[in-house]
C-alpha positions in Angstrom: -13.7 -13.1 16.8 -11.6 -9.7 16.7 -13.3 -6.2 16.2 -11.0 -4.1 15.0 -11.9 -0.3 15.8 -9.9 1.6 13.6 -10.8 2.8 10.3 -8.6 3.5 7.5 -10.8 5.3 4.1 -8.8 3.6 1.6 -6.7 0.5 1.2 -4.4 -0.2 -1.5 -3.7 -3.2 -3.3 0.3 -3.9 -4.4 3.1 -2.0 -3.0 5.0 -1.5 -5.9 5.3 2.3 -8.0 1.8 3.2 -8.3 0.6 2.1 -4.6 3.3 3.8 -2.7 3.3 6.8 -5.4 -0.9 6.5 -4.6 -0.5 6.6 -1.0 2.2 9.1 -0.5 -0.3 11.6 -2.4 -3.2 11.0 -0.3 -1.1 10.8 3.0 0.0 14.3 1.7 -3.7 15.8 1.5 -4.3 13.9 5.1 -5.7 10.7 3.9 -5.0 7.3 5.4 -4.0 4.6 3.9 -3.1 1.3 4.1 -0.8 -0.9 1.5 -1.3 -4.3 0.8 1.6 -6.2 -0.6 2.4 -9.9 -0.7 5.7 -10.0 -1.1 7.7 -10.0 2.2 11.0 -8.5 0.9 11.3 -5.5 -1.7 11.9 -6.7 -5.0 15.3 -5.8 -7.0 14.1 -5.7 -10.4 10.7 -4.9 -12.0 8.5 -8.0 -12.9 9.3 -7.8 -16.4 13.0 -8.7 -15.5 12.0 -11.8 -13.7 
């Protein structure tokens, strides 16, 4: 069993435009975040264009 002693107050699901913007806005205010994204590479087109 692994134990992680680090604490992050905010977890953001999704590294799209909204998730990344939220992470940046919180970071500017001193709030640590973790962004979870299931894609391995950045997408070149918005999802509506797939």
